[in-house]
Every structure is written in C-alpha cells, then in structure tokens.
N, C-alpha and C positions, 0 to 999 in steps of 0.2 A: 355594670355590663358583665354578663357571664363569660367565663373563659371558654376557649374552644372545647376543652374536655368536659366542662360543665354542661355545655349544650349537647354534647354526645350523650351524657347521662340522662339529661332531660328528655332526649329523643327516645330513651328506653332501649338503646342498643344493647346487645348481648355483652355482658361484662368481659367475656373471653375475647370478643371481637375488639372491644376497646383496649384491652391489655395488649392484644396483638398489634394494634395500630400504634400504641405508645412505644412498644418495643422496636417496631420498624423505624419510626422517626428517630429514636435514640441511636439505633445502629447506624443509620444514614448520617446523622450528625457526627458520630465518632469517626466514621470512615473519612468524611470530608475534612475533619480536623486533623486526622493523621496524615492525609495527603498534603495539607497546607504546612503541617509541621515538618514533613520531609523536605519540602522545598525551602523552607525558612532555615532549618537547622543545618543544611549542607553549606559548609564554609570552605570547601575545597576549590580547586581550579577546574578549568575546562580545556580540552584539547581537541584535535582534529584527527579523523581517520580517513585515509584515502587509498586509492589503488587503481589498477587497470586490469581488466579481465579479457583475455584473448583465447581464441580457439587454436589448439595444437593438432596438427594432422588434418586429414580430409574433412571438409564440412559436409554433412549429409545433404543430399540433393533437395533443393527447396522447390516444391511443386507450385504451379500456378493456382491462384484462387479459383474455386469452382463457381465462376460467375454464371455460366450457362448462356442461353440465348433468350432469356425472358425480356419483357418490355422495359426493364430498368437497366439493361446491359450498358447502353451508351453512358449512363450516368456513373457507371462503376468502373470505367476504364481509366487508366493513368497514362496520359500522353498517347491516347488512342489504342493502347494495348492492355490485355489482361495482366494485372500485376501478380507478382509472386506472393505466396503466403507470408504474412508479416509476423508469424509466431517465432521465426528464426531469422534475425537480421544480423549479418556478419559483414564487417568492413573488408576492404581489400587486403589489409594486413592482419586479418583475423579478429578485429575488435568485436566483441560480443555485446550487443545492446540488450537492454531490458532484464538484466540480472538484478534481483532484489537482494540488497545487503541489509540485514536486520539485526538489531540487538535482540538476543534471546530474552524473553520476558519471564521465564521461569528461573527460580533460584536467585542469582545475583541481580538480575535485571528486573525483578518483580517490583522493587521499590526504588528504581533508579531515579535520582533527582532530575527534574526537568528544568532546563535553562529557560530563562524568561523570554528569550527570542522565539521559542517555539510556541509559547502561549500567545504571543503577539500575532504569529502567523495564523493560528487557529481562531483568532477573534473574529466575530461576525462582521465587524466594521473594517477588517483588513482589506487593503486594496488588491491583495493577491488572491484573486478568485480562481479556485480550481474548476476545471471544466473537462468534459469529454465531448468532443465534436465528432460529427459524422461527415467525413470528407472522402468523396469518391468511393463510397461504400466501405469505408474503413474507420475504425475508432482512432481518434487522435487526441491525446497520446495513446499508444497501444497499451502501455503499462502506467499505472497511477497509484500513488500512495495518498491516503486520506486519513487525517486524524479523526478518531471517533468523535461524533458530534459535529463535524465540520460540514458545511454546505458545499455541494457540487452542482455546477450548472451543466445540464445536459443539453447539447446544441445539435442542430441539424443544418449544416451549410450546403447540403445537397439539394438538387431539384426534385428529388423523389422522397416519399415518406419513409421513415425508419421506425424501428422499435428498439428501445434501449433497455435491455433486461439485465439487471445487476443481480448476481447471485453469489453470496458468500455463505459461509456456514451459519452466520448469525444475522444476515441482512438480505432482504430481497425487495427490489423495486422493478416494476414492469411498466415502462412509460412509452406511449405512442408519441412520435414526434413528426408533425407534418413538415413539409419543405420550408426551411427558414425559421422553424419554431425553436423554442427553448423552454426548459422547465428546471426549477431548482429543487433538489432533493437533499435531505440530511441523512447521512449514514451514521447511525447511533452506536452500533455494537461492534466491539473489538473482537478480532480473531487473530490467531498466530500465523496463519498462512494465507496467501492470496486466493481470491475467488475469481469468478469470470464475469465478463461483460459480453453479451451477445445480442444479435438482432434476430428476432424470430421470423422476420420477413425475408431477409437475405441470410440464408443459413451459414454461409462461409464467413460471415463477419464475426470476429471475436476479439476480445481484449482481456487484460488482466488487471485486477484491482485488489489492493491491500488496505484494510481498515483496521486500525489499532490505536490504542491510547499512547503507547510508547512512541515518541517521535524520532527515535534514532534509527532512521531508515533512509536508504538512498537507492536509486535505480541507475544502472549504468547507461551512459549516453551513447551517441553514435560512435564515439571513439573508445568505448568500453571503459570509460573513466567513471569513478564515483568519488564523492566526498561528503563526509558527515561532520559538520562543525558543531562546536560547543557540546562535546561529549564529556560527561563528568570524569574527572581523573579517577583512576582505579583500574581494577581488573574486571573485564567484561567478556561475555561470549557473543560472537557475531556469527550469523548464519547466512549462507549463500543459496539462492533458489532461482531457478529459471523454468519457464513453462515447459520447455522441451527437454529439460534435464532433471526437473524436480529438485530435490536436495543435491547440491553439487559435491557429492562425496569424493569424486575423483579430481577435484580441483587441486592443483599444485601451488602451494604458497611457500616460498622459501623461508625456512626457519620456523615453520608452524606445522603442527599435525592437524589434519582435517578429519573430523569424525564422520561416521557413516550417515549422519544427518547434515553434513556440510557445515559444521560448526568449528570455529577456531577460538582460542583464548587469546585476548589481547590485553595489553597494559597501556592505558592512556595517561600521559603525564600532563601536569598543569602547564598551559601555554605551549604545549608541544604539538608536533605533527607526526603522527605515525603513518608512514608511507609503506604500504605492503608491497609496492612495486608491481611488476608485471606478473600476474597470476595466470596459469594456463589450465584450460579445461579440455580434455580430449574430445575431438569432434564426434567420435563414435558413441559418446555418452549423451548426445543431444538428439535422441531419436524417439522420444516418447510421444 
C-alpha cells in the first residue's frame, strides 16, 4: 500500500506544493508537541486570584433601553416596564458587574501552563454547557467567556424571533433564532479583547463575549466579585476591562500600580489565595 506522500507524487502534484504540505504538517505537529510538553513539564503548584470591583463616586445615569413602540414591545418589557440599559449594572453599594479579569497572553502569559480542570471544562462531553439566551429581548448572560474551540448554545426563550450576531476580531456568526429555538455554534479563534453580541432585529440588544485559548479569565458577578482558581504559581500580568470603561486604567488596587491598559503584576503562590480586596473604579470613567 502506498504511503500518503507516495500517493501525492503519483497524483503528479507540484513538488513545491507537496513540500509546502509536508512543512505545514511538520510545523503543526511540533506546535502540538510543544503545547503538550508545556503542560507535562510544569511541576509547580497552583493558586487562586480573587477580588471585588466597586464604583467610587457618582454612577453615570443609565438610560432606558430604546425599545420603541414596535409589535414586539410587550415581549421586551421587564415586569411591565421598559428596562434600563444593561451595559452598566451597578449594585446598591457600588458593586460593578461584567468586568473581565484576564491573564495577559503576551510575554509571560504566552505559554502559561494550563491546569487540567480547564481542559475538562472545555471538553465536548462536559455537562457544563455554555449558552447565550434571549430573555425579554436581552442577552443572558450579558457577558460571557468562551474557550477557543468550545461549543456555545444560542437559545431563544422569548415569544418573538431574534437574531444572534456574534462579532469578534477573529470570529463571526449570524444566526436567526425563532421563538423557542436553539442552535449550537463553535467559536474557534482566540483574541485578546472582548467582542460583541447583538440582535439585528432589535437594535438595542447587545452583549459582550470573549474568546481565547488562555483560560485564566473571570467576569465580575452581581456583587462585583471574581475568582480565578488553579492559576499556575509565579508572576503574571492580569488586565481589567469593562464595556463602558474599556481598559480600566483608573482602577485603584491597593499595593499595585495599574498601567494605562488596566494591567497589574501579581505573584501567585502554590496553594495560596491572592485576594486583591476591594478595588475602586471612578464612576466618571464608565462613560464610553
């Protein structure tokens, strides 16, 4: 039986083309081997990074969603009223939701070891299915992190049709969703900053999505809290980003200097928990 490359020669393909194919296969194999070696060779420990982000000072006025008086208006009300824009959600004590906390993937973080727990989460057979639902003409969750190559279920729990248009620098999916419908998509390509989710039917609907290979990412919850478990021990850079503030360069973190791109240097210790405490971002910086 002829080898794969023997069949290529027999097919009389251009020698240059064959050489190019061989080179590509070899490079892919070397990259895969390097990634596996990185995971296997790391014999250090793992720690946790956590903290809370709150708004200091006056919160910018949050407008109502521009629902209008179209035929779908009733389906887009929350408790019978037009809801406020969910791009800026702040709790009674200033807790800021939907801040992305991300390991910087250039420099130190480019080849950061990946803990096995993250590979299990990204596995196709995992019971933890990521989803973006349409609920009362809003994307739920509003902000989402997806590991590159991971499947996401796009759902529509509303009684009206929607369109789920995902746009990042390196991914785009444009899916029509009838009432009660759902579709699975795979987001293949990593990028360093979040992109957008929007509905082309209901123009006020929007959300935020981050797709990247590096799994050391968290998004602040309703209480402004975040936690990233199983971070490899060592010194790393982490970046803070919010849709209404972009890079949070004015974030105040006690004991740390924040760069103009919202980055701080942290040191993770084996079996340790680094609590950054309550971090403050000025309200007047959340006006983009």
